[in-house]
N, C-alpha and C positions, 0 to 999 in steps of 0.2 A: 504493500500500500504506500502511496506517495505521502510525503509529509504535508500537513496543512494545519491551519489553526482550528479547524472544526471538521469533525466527521459527522455527516448528516445521514441518518438512517430513515428513509421513507419506508413505511410498512403498511401495506394495503390488505385489509381483511375481506375476503370474498366468501359469503355464506348465504345459504337459503335453508330454511327448515325442510324436513322431509314431508312433502305434500301427498305422498302416496297413501291411499286408504288400504283396506284389507284386500281389495281387488288389484292392488298394484298400480292403479291409475292415479296420476297427479291431479288433485282436485282444484288447484289454482295455478296460474300461468307464470308466476314471477320468475322462475328459473329461466324460462325461454325468453321472456321480455328483457331481463337483465343480460342474458347471453348476447342478444343482438344489439344491445346498447352499451354494455359496460365490460363484460368479462374479457373480450378480445381487445376492446378499445383502450383499456387502461394500460396494459403492457405495451401495446402498439404506440401510444403517445410517448411513453418513456423511451422506447427503442429508436425513435426518430432523432434523439438528441445524443450524439456520440459522447461516450465517456460517462454517462449517467448510469447509476445503479439503484436498485430498490429491492425490497422483499415483498413477496406476495404470499398470503396464506389462503389455501383452498381447502374447504371442509369436505368431509366424506359425503354428506348428503348432496352437496352440490356436484361432486364428481359423478356420483351414481345417477343423479337425475339428468345431468348433461348427456350422459351416455344413452339415456332412454329416448332421446330425440332422433335416434336412427329410425324410429317408428313413431312419429309425433301423434298421428291420429289414434293410434292404439293406446298411447301412454299419457296423453294430456287431455283431460275432460274439456277444458276451455277451447283448445284448438279443434277438438272434434266438433264442437258447436260452431265455432268460427268458420270452419271449412264447409259446413252444410249450407245449402241454399236457404235463405230466410223462410221460404214457404214451408220448409220441413220442420221448423222449430215450433214446439208448443209454447204456450204463453209463459210458463215458468222459466223455461230455458231461454227464451228471448229476453225476458226481463233481467235474468241474471247475467246474460251476456252483455247487455247494454250497461248494466250497473258496473261490471268489471271494466268495460271500455271507458266509462265516465270517471273511473277512479284515477285516471291519468292526471298528473299535475297540470293545472289549467294554464297558469301564466306563462310557463316556459315551454310547454310541449303542445298544448292544444291551440292557444291563441296564435302562435306563429304560422299555423297552417289554416288558412282562411276557411276552407271547406270543412275542416274538422271543427273549427269554432262555431260555424253556422249550424251544423248538424248537432253539435253538442247541446245546444240550447233548445232544440226541438223536443216537444213532449212525445210526439208520435212520429215514427219513421216508417215510410213505405218499404217494401222489399228492396226496391232499387236504391233507396236512400240508405238502408241498412248495409247493403253491400259496400256502398261508398264509405259509410261510417267505419265498417270493419277494416277496410283497406287503409284509410288515412290514419286510423288508430295504430295499425301495425307499422306504418311508415313513420309515425311520430316516435315510435320506440326504436327505430333503426338509428344506430349511432353514426358518428361522423365518418368512421372508416367505411361503412356500407354506403353511405350517401356519396362518398367520394370515389369509391373503388368498384362498386357493383353496378353493372350496366342496367339490370332490370329495376333496381331500386331507383336509380336516376331517371329512368324512363317513366316510372309510375309517378314520381314527384312532378315531373314535367306535365304529365297528363292531368293532374290535379283532381279530376272527378270523372264521372261516367264510367266507373270500373265495372268489370264483368266477373262472373263466377270463375272464368278461366284465369283472370288476373290473380284472384285469390289463390287458386291452385298453384300457379307458377311461382307466386311470391313465397308460399309456404315451402315449396320444394327447395327453392334457393336458400331460404333462411335456415331450414333444417340441415342442409348440407354445410352451411357456414358454421353452425354450432359445433359440428364434428371437427372443425379445425382449431378450436379454442385450446383444448388441453395439449395437443401436439405443439402449439405455438409457445405455451409456457415451457414445455420440455426443451424446445429449441433454444429459447432465451436463457434458460438455466445452463444448458450445455455451453453456450457462448459466454457465460459469466456476467451477463447483463443483470440477471435477477437471481436471488435465491428463493427457494420455495419451502414452505412449511405447511403443517396441517394442524388439526384440532381433534380432540377425542371424538370418536365416531359420530355420535348423534348430537354433538354440541351441548353436552351436559355441564352443569355446574359441579365439577368433579369434587371440590371440597364438601359440598352438601351431600353427595352420594356417600362419601367416606364417613362423614360424621355431621349430622344435622346441627350438633352443638356449635359447629363453626359459625353458624348464623348468630348465635348468642355471643360468641367470642368477638365477632366483628362489630356487633351492636348489642350491648347488654340490655337494651330496652325492647328488643324485638320479642315477638311471641312465637314459640316453636309449635310445629304441628303436634297433634296428639300421637302418643305412642310411636315415636320415630324409631327407625331401625337402620343399621349400617348396611349399605349395599356396596361394600368394598369389592366383591367379586365382579359386580357390574362395572364399577369404575375401572378396574384393570382391563376388563374385556373391551370397554370403550376405547382405551388407549391402544390395545393390541390390534383390534380390528382396523383402526385407522392407519396404523403403521403398515399393516398388510395390504390395505387398499392402495395406499400411497405407493408402495413398492410395485404393486401390480400395474399401476398407472404410469409411473415415471421410471421404472426399471431399477430403482435403488431405494433404500430406506431413508426416511427423513432425518435430518440432523436437528431440526427445531420444531417446536410447537408453539402456537398461540393458544393458551388455555381458553376455552370458551368464556367470553365476557371478561377476559383477563383474570379469571377466578383462580386464586392460588392458596395453598397452605403448604406446610412443610411436608406432609405425607404425600401429597400429589407430586411434589418435586422429586421425592425419592422414587416414586413409581416411574416418572419420566426417565430419571437417571439410570435406573435398573434396566431400562429397555433401549439404552444407547442414545437418548436425546441429550444433546450438548448445550442447547440454549432454549430459553423461553422468553416471553415478554409480558409485561403487565403495566399497571398504571402508577403514576407518581405517588398517589395516596398510599399505596402499599409500602413504598420505600420510606415515606415520612413516618408512617406508623411503626415500621420495623426499626428505624433509627431513633424513634421518639424525638425527632427534630425536623423542622420544616425549612431548614436552610436550603434555598434553591440551588446553591452552588454544588450541593451533594448530588443533584439530579443529573448533571452532565458528565456521566461516566458509566461504563458498564460495571456490573457487580457479579461476583461469584458467590453462590450459596450452595454449599454441599457439592461443590464441583460442577455445578450447572451455571452457565452464564445467564444473567437476567438483564434485559433492557427495560428501563422504566420510562414510559412515554411522558412527554411534556403535555399535560392535559390542555392547558390554555392554547398553545400553538396548534395542537391537533383540532381543537374546537373552532379556531379561526377559519380553518379550511372547511370543516364540516358544516358550520352553521352561519358564519358571518360573511364570508367572501362571496356568497351568491348574490349579495346586494351591490357588489362593486364590479367595475369592469375588470377584465383580465389583467390589464396593465396596472391599474390601481391596486388590485389585490396582491399581485406578485411583488410590486414595489413595497407595499406595506409589510409583507412577510419578510422580505429582505431586511427592512429597517428594524424589525423585531429580532431577527436571527443574528445580525451582525454584532450587536453588543455582547451576545452570549459568547461569540468567538473571541472578541477582544478581552473580555473579563475572565475567561476560563481557559487556561493553557491546555492544549491538546484535548479539548472537550469533545464528547460524543453526545449528539442530540438525537432523541428518538421521537419521530412524528408518526403516530400510529392511529389509524382510524378506519372506519368502514370504507371499502373501496367501491361501493356500488350505489347506495341509496341517496347520497347527497347530491349527485350530479344532476338529477332531474329537476332540482330547484335552481340550478345555474342556467343562464342563457347558453344555448348551443352545447348543452351537456358538458359544460366546463372546458370545452375544447380551447377557447381563447385563454382561459386561466392557466391550464397546464402547459400550453405552448410557451406562454410568457414566463411562467415560473421555471420550467425546465431550462429554457434558454438562458435565463439569468444565472442559474447555478452552473450551467455548462461553461460559462465564461468568467466565473468568479474564482480568483486564484486562492482565496483564503478558505474555501470550502471544498471538501471532498465527499461525494456521496458514496455510501458503503452499504453492503448487504449485512444481514444479521449473521450469516456464515463468517464474514470477515471480522465482524465485531467479536465473535466468540473466540477468535484467535489473537486478539489484542493482548499485549502483556500488561497494560496498565489498569487491570481490573481491580476494583476495591473488593474487600471481603465483607460479606454480610453475615453477621453472627446468628441472626434469627430472621424469620420471615413471617410477618403477621398475616392471618387469613383475611381475604377480602377480594373485591372485584374492581373493575374499572369505573363503576358507578358509586361515587361517594365512599369508596373503600370498604363497603360492606356488601351484604347479600340481600338487602331489603327488596330489591327489584324481583327476586325470585322466591321470597319466603316472608312470613310475618303477617301479611294481610290474610283475612279469613278465606278469600277465594284461592290465593296461592297455597295456603296451608291445606285447604280442602283437597286440592289436586294432589299434594304429597300424600295425604292420608288415604286417598283412593289407591295410589300406587302401593303403599304399605299394605293396605287391606288385600289387594290382589296378590301381592307377593306372598303374604302369609297363607292365603287360600291355596296357592300353587304348592307351597312348601308342605301344607297339610294334606295335599291330595294323595290318596293312598293307592290308586290304580296305576298300573304300568302304562307308560306312554312311549311311543316310538321315538327314536332319535330325531326323525324328521319333524314330528310335532313339537318336540322339545326345542328344536332350533327355531321354529316359527314363533313359539311362545317367547323365547329370548329376544328375537327380533323386535317384537311388540313392546317388551319391557324396555329395551334400550331406546326405542323410538319415543316412548312415553316420557323419558327422562330428559328430553331436549329442553334447553333453556327457553326456547321461543314460546312454548305454551304458557309458562309462568309469567313471561313478559307481559302478556295481554290480560292476565288476571289482575284484579285490584283496580285502583284508581289512578295509577301513575302513567298509563299509556292508553291511547284511544285509536281504534281503527273501525272502519265500516265492516270489516270481515272478522270481528271478534267472535261471533257465534260460530263461524266456520272453523276458526282455530280451536275453539272449545270442543266442537264435534270431533275434529281430528284427534285431539288428545283422548277423549273418552272412548272413542272407537278402538283405539289401540288396546285399551284394557278390556273392553267388551269382547274383542277378538280373542283374547286369551281364554276367556270362559267358553267361547264357542269352540275353540280348539280342544278344550277339555270335555266338551259335550255336557256342560252343566249350565244351569241358568245363572246369568249374571245378576249381581245385586241390583235392586231396583234403582238405587241412587245413581248408578252409572248412566242411566237413561235421562237423568234430570240435568239440565244445563247448570254448570257451576257459575257461569258468568252472568252478571246483570247486564241487560241489553244496554249498550252504549253506542252513541253515534259520534262520528268525528265532528259533528256540529256542536257537541256539548260544551266545547270551549268558547263558543261564540253565542252571545245573547244579543239580538238586535234591539235597537231602541224602540220603545213602546209609545212614547209621547214627547212633546216638546219639553225642554228643561230650561231653567234660568238660574243656575247656581251662583252663589257669591264666590268670587275667585280670591281666596285668602290663604289657600294651602292648608286649611284646617278641616277636621271632621265636624263642621259646624252643626249640620242637621241631617238626619237620615233622609228627610224629604227633599233636600236640595237636588240630589241626583237620582231620585226615584223615577223610574221609567227610562233611565239612560241605557245605552248598550254597554256590553262588557266583553272584553277579551280576557279569558283566564289563561295567562301564560303558563301557569303550572301544569296545565293539561295538554300542552303542545309538544309532547315528546312521543309522538306516535310511531316513529320508525327508528329513532336513535335517542340517546340520552346525552346530557351535557351538564356542565356545571351551571346551575341555574342562576340567572342574573338577579339583581336585587328587586326588580320590578315584577310583581306577581299578577297584577290586574291593571287593565286599561279601561277606564270608563269614558264613554263618549256620547255626544248628543248635540242637538242644536235647537235654536228657535228661529224666528224669521230674520234675526239680525246677526246672530253670533253662533260660531261653532265652539263647543266646550270639550276639553279633554282633562282627565285626571289620571295620574299614575300612582299606584299605591304598592307598598311592599316594605322591604327592610331598609327604611331610611337611615337607621343608625349606622349602617355599613358604608354609607356614602360620605366621603369627605368633600363637601360641596365646594370648598375653595379651589379644588383641582379639577372639577368636573364641568362638562358642557352637555347641554341637551341639543341635539340636532334634529330638525324636522325636514323631511324630504317630500316635496310635492311631485309625484310621478308624472303627472300630465305636463307640467311646465319645467321640470328638472330644477325648480327653485329649492334652495336650501336656506333654512332659518337656523341660526346658531345662537344659543343663549348660554351665558355663564350662570352656573347654578348657585352661586353664592350671593345673589342679589335679586331684588324684585325688579321686574322689567315692565314698563308700560309706555305705550305710545297710542296713537289714534286707532290703530288696528289690532294691536296685540297686547295682552296682559299676561304676565307669568308671576305666580306666587308659589313659594316652597316653604313648607313648615312640616306638618305631620305627613304631608304628601305633596306631590307636584300637581298644581292646577294651572290650566292654560285656557285663555279665551282668544279666539281669532275672529275678527269681524268678517261678516259675509262679503264686505266690500273687497277684501283681500283676494277673493276668488273670482272677482269680476262677474262674468255671466255664466260661470260653470254650474252645471246642474248636479255634478257629483265630483268627488275627489278620491284619489288613492294616496294615503299617507303612510310613510315609514318613519321610525324614530330610532335614534341611536344615543346612548349615553357614552361619552368619550372621556378619557383621561390622558391628556397630553397626546392626543391623536391615536391612542390605543382604544380599541373598542371594548367597552365593558359589557354592553348588551345591545342587541339589535331587536327591534319589535315592530310589528307582531312577529312571532316566530314562524308563522305560516306564509308570510309574504307582505302584502300591503293591506292596510285597513281601508275598506271601501265604505264611503259615507255618501248616502243619497241626500243631497241638500234640498231636493224638491219634495222629499217625503213629508206628507201632511199628517200621517197617522190617522186618517179618517176612519179606516176600518177598525180602529181600536176605540172609537168613541162609543159611549153608551149613556143611557138616561135611566 
């Protein structure tokens, strides 16, 4: 490795849960959609910049499901419906198909394709319109590589509308063939030394919780454990060994490293990795600080050795800038900001190693152009930066300047604990059902064949996937929560079916409370006229206002949550009102600024947060919360606005709001439908 001031390790995690039901058919299409948008594109973007390196983690369920697209119509329920002529669909299938297509991110994927945007807003689609809708949906998910390099994809984009059933058939054939090139491409880049590859325990389980559920209490003493927990150490070991075997079958050699699912670690799981030849793992900075009992950030910028295994601890803040904040910036501005943040780390820490680790698929649909401009700018800057050397985790594991870690605290990449997967009554109920099923199998007295035993074990391992627990509880929201709940329970039901005994009745009852992705957004109900003084003066002042609950905006990923938890908004005939509430005590107002971005006009308003501001059109007051009034005159003749907000600290982004994009406000809304007598 060449000498430089900073070794930068980009680490991209590629994962999808196992969507296969008891019939082996994938019930949801996200593996295929991310395959045509992200799984090839991410390493391709890196490979275009000579000298750059990175690490990619590919999970076992992703590998197995990618391989199923050799026969897409047989193995993917969504694609089997998508490929049918609309006249062959019954009402339920048609409704679910359209729902899935409409789950596409609107601002960055739907709106740029005019015909997609038009059809998206129609309540009823004719058969011809549905064919168009299906094709433009699939084109929207095609990444930049396909748009630039594939002839059919380019031709269909040029055609825009008026598609035929034959167009669908040809497009599916081309895309399915393309999916089969993804894993060989990773293997090629690994052979060339451009990337290193790792994997995760087989079904992406929280391994420390399988080993000992008391790890949840060790990481957070206030958590509530499931009733009657049991160790599933045998399953934990099998999860690791199955993953190693599949990786070897796929890439021709055993893996050298693991990304533990959700960065979840404890000392026993590291020992299991080491015993099976794994030389490195990675996790979050919170684990390091808890292990050292010290939050000095200088300790973060080096690799560590624990029990002979190299560990890279990710910089949470830098990783989140890419995953959550840069989607609101141009590629040039975002890459420039990232360089400005990274350079001081290089200057202030001799021979530093910096780990930037995040999801490699879900964030990019929130960026313009699938983050193509951002990555091209970012990678170009690092390719010409003499003080930075990009490295792989395999190279990091061979560095001589590793610090020794005496102990390793249990925890995950989310807040350093396991609360995302245990503690809530719904999450604990899922664990209790697994324990109940395991005990029933252990107590089953009849002989079963080895084939049945293997099928039972498959369903147990699948039920231990972290993704099911992610959607239970109140911390994440998705329109497909009930589908995930059904997938989880069906694995346990299938075990009883294999034993030919009746499954307990409670397995047929949904665990999850029905939740909608709209639950974070309450629209205004009436005109408001609050006093702008920054105080909780009266409950009635903001009664009827709209509300964005930022704490519920973590539907596909998690992050360090910013200080603002809720945004209230509303207006009357003369003024637009906004209020931001949250942990105000954590904000040092003398160093902070509030920026408001008007998307329609690209105007930016910037306020210092240590003083009251008032002119003819704007008033800002900060005390118990932030309150703001903007005169309708400021919007001239606009009937609606899209607003975004940032809290800044010396140009560093503390929080970007709303977390889902821009806040739409209909200034012409009269609320007449809410009037009553």
